[in-house]
Each structure stands twice: as structure tokens, then as C-alpha cells.
N, C-alpha and C positions, 0 to 999 in steps of 0.2 A: 514672869520675872520682870522687874522694872529695868529698863535700859536707858541710860542717859546718852543721847546722841550729841556729841560735842562738835561735830563738823560745822563749818561755816554754813550759813543759811542757804547759799547758792549750791552747796554740794551735799546737803543733808537728806533731801527728799527721797532719793533712790534707796538709801540705806533704811530710812524710817519705814518706807513701804514694805521692803523685804522683811524687816523684823516684825512688823505687824502681821504679815501673812503667815509667819510661823509661830505666832502667839505671844510675842513680847509686847508689853506695855512700854511705849516710848515717850520720853520727855525730851524736847529739844532744848539744848543749852549750849549754844556756840561759845567756844572759849577763845576763838581768834577772829578778829576782823582785820583785813589788810588795807592799809591806808598809804596811798602813793606818796613818796618823797618828791619834793619839787625838783624840776629840772634845774641843773646848776652848771656852772663853768667846769667843775670837776667831772661831772658826767659827760659833758661835751668832749673833754679831752680823752676820756676813756673810750667813747664811741669812735673817735678819730683813730685810736690805736687798734681798733678791730681789724683794720686792713692788714695788720702784721700778726694777727692772732690765729691760732690753728683750731682751737676748740672753744665752743660756748656751751657751758653747763647751765641749763634752765631748770629752776627748782619748783615751779608751780605755774598753773594757768595764769595767775595774776602777773607773774614775772614775764610771761609771754606778752600779755596785753600791754603792760606798761613799757616793757623793753622795746617792742616794735613801735609803739607810739613815740617814744623818746628817740628812737633811731631816726625816724623821719624828722623829728624836731632838730636833731643834730646835723641834718642835711645829707644823710646817707640813704642809699637805696639797698634793698635786699640783693639786687644784682651784683653789688660790690662785695658781697660776702659769700660768693659761690664757692670759695676755697675753704670755707668754715665747715668743720664737722660738728654737728649739734648733738648734745646729750640731754635727754629729758629724764627727770627723776622718776616719772611714772607715766602710765598710759594716758591719764587725763591731760598731762602737760604735753605729751606727744601729739594728742589729738588737737590741742590748741595750736601747736606749731604747724600741724598739717593744714589748718585753715589758711595759713599763709604760704602753702605749698612748700613747707620746710620738712624734709625727711630727717628724723632723729633716731638715735640709738637709745634703747630703754633697758635698764638692768633687770635681771630676773627678780632680784630682791630690791624693792624700792626704798633703799636707804643709802646713806653716804658710803657705807661699807660695800653695798652692792654695786654702786657706781664705780668705786675704786677697783673692782674686779673686772670691769669692762676692758677688753683687749685694747681699745682705743686709748685708754689711760694707763694700763698696766704694762703693755708690751711695746709701745711706741717710743723708741729710744731718742728720737730727735724732737720730741715734744718739748717746747721751750716756753710757750705762752698760752695760758688758758683764761678765758673770761667767765665770770660767774654772774648770772642775772639772778638776784636773790633778794631776800628781805633782811632787814637789820637783825643781826644775831644768828642768822641761819647758816648752816653748812660750815661752821668754823673748823670742825674736825677734818673734813675733807680737804679744805684749803690748806690747813697746816700740814697734812700728810703730803700733799703735792709740793708745797714749798720746800719740805725737807728733801724732796727728790730733785731740787734745783729748778723747779718750774716757776716762772714768773706768773703771778696772779693779778688779773685785772678785776678789781672788786666793785661791781656795780650794785650798790645798795639802792634798790628801786622802790622799796616800800618798808613800812614798819608794821609790827603786829601789836594789837592791843585787845584787851578783853572788852567785848561789847557792853555798853552801858546797860542795855536791856537785860543782860545776863545777871548783873548785880541785883536787879529787881526780881527776876524769875527764880533765882536759886532758893531764897528763903521759902517761896511758895512750893517748890518741889520738895524741900526738906520736910514741910508740914505733912506731906503725903507718905513719908517713909516711916515705917514702924521700927521699933527697937530690934536691932540685929537682923533686919530684913536684908536679904541678898539684893544688891543693886550693882549692875554692870555699868562701867563708865569707860568710854573710848578716849584714850590718850594718844594723840598722833604726833606730838612733838614735845620737846622740853619746854618750849614757851607755853603750850597749852597746859602742861603739868604745873608750871609755876602759877598760871592763872587759876587753875583748879584749887591749888593750895591756898591761894589768896581768898577765894570764895569760902572755902571750908574754915579758914581761920576766923571769919566773920560770923559764920552760922554753923555751930557745931551740930553734927548729926551722927548718931550711934548706929549707922548702917553697917552691914557686912559687905565691904566694898570689894568688887572684883574689877580689876583694871585690865582692859585690853590694850596692849601697848605695842606700838610699831617698832620692831627691830630690837636686836640684842643690846645695843648701846643704851637705848632708852630704858630697857629693862634694868640695866645696871644703875641708872639714875634713880629709878624707883626703889630698887633694893637698898641703895645707899640712904635714901630718905627714910625708908622703913627702919633701918638700924638707928638712925639719928633720932627719930621720933619715938622709937620703942613701941610702935604700933604694928599689929598684925593685919595684913590684907593680902588678898589673892592677886597674882599677876599672871596674865596669859599673854604670851608673845605672839604677835601677828607678823606675817611676812608681807602683807599688803593691806590696803584699806577697802578691798572689795567686800560687798555684802556677803558673797558666798564664803569668803575666808573667815569673816567675823562670825557668821552663823555656824560654820563648821567647828571653829575653835570653841565656841560656847557649848555646842553639843558635846564635844569631847570632854570638856571640863565637867559638865553636868553629869556625864556618864560615869565619871570617876569620883564624884563627890559622895 
């Protein structure tokens, strides 16, 4: 079966190798690239407010890299943030933090809903201020939920997402290889990547039998809503995380029931 690996170039190779080893044909089509926002006076003020902040939620390895770089640019040292409790959205982000000797908490389910279930966020009654190191448009749901609980949010928009230019060139070439009603699996890891995928599909129609592997229940709802609006049928498989083992396991389950 053809599998379209939409992870960013720097995170795609491990999954591609694992899929190849179990017999999938893999096409690389990154749907997101992350571009740093410039350091600004607004970010400077947010960094200075970290000395009174209890928790920093970090949403990606990119947020770690840019966040730490801009921390130093703001004139702060990590030693000044020893009181902070760090939350990483997933193991890759936790590993990136660990390179700076930062210990973080990681949710069992690597989604906004999973993070909201962490005791540090759910049970700490004196929690008043949380910082988010994130990309433009990301983690809106989580921030809204915490704001409704009366928590002040420090919103660090460190980068923005865009669809790589190369993917606009590569997609029509991939479409040429796909036969009518051929089953094709596509990894969808975020709402932004889904929006970019739809943009590509609108420019180059393809009559494949799409199987979307989707991270988390809320993103599944986004695709189900799009399915109703478009009046198109496609398969949706929910993922708990983006590990190769999880993806291969879910695909095997789905193929066993088809």
C-alpha cells in the first residue's frame, strides 16, 4: 500500500524506514515547515514575565530551539527559571528540553486534551499563570480551556507554519502514480497540516481511496465535519501518538477489518 508521510523532513526518516521495513511504499510529502517569528519587544516583555510564571507548556522541538535562543536574547538565564514546571507535548519535545537539562512532564496522550489531564494542570488549585511556547494558530483549544478556569496565559508565538514550496511541486507527481480507487494512507498530525492537504487536493484532484491516520479525537472531529461538508467518503483512523509502532499497529488493525 502507498503511504504518504507528511511529517517535516527532519522528523520523517524514522517513520519512513519503519514503514518500508513492513512493506509499505512511502512517498514523502511534508505538509508543514516551521519558520521562526522575529524577536520583538512583545516577546521581550513576555520573557521578563516568566519570573512570575509557574508553568511553561512547550509544544514542539522547534519551540524548544527558538524559545531557548530567544530566552538568552531577552537577557535571561535558565537558572532564573528553576521554579518553573515544564510540560512537553510529546517525547520528542521532552528530549529536546532534556538537552538543556530541563526535566519536563509528558502526557500519556500527546494532544491538548491529554495535556489538560496532567495533574500539574488539572489539580493545582493555585495555578495562576502559564506560558505557552508555540506556533501561530497552535493549541488554541488548550489555552481557551485554561483561560476559562481563570488562568492567565502568556502567549509566546515563536514560529508560524507554512506548506513547503517543494510539496506543491511534489504532490502532482505523486498523484500521477495513484490509480483509480487505489487505497492510499495519509498521515494528518494537526489541523494546519489538514488545511494544507486540502489546499493541495483542491489544485490536483485524485480519485484515490483515502485512509487518513489522524492524531487525537478532536482532529478526528475536524475531519468528520469536513467529510460531511464535502459529501465525500473516506476512512479515518485515530492515532494516540505519532510513533512508528502506533501507526503500523493501527494500519494493521484497519487492514485486518477491511
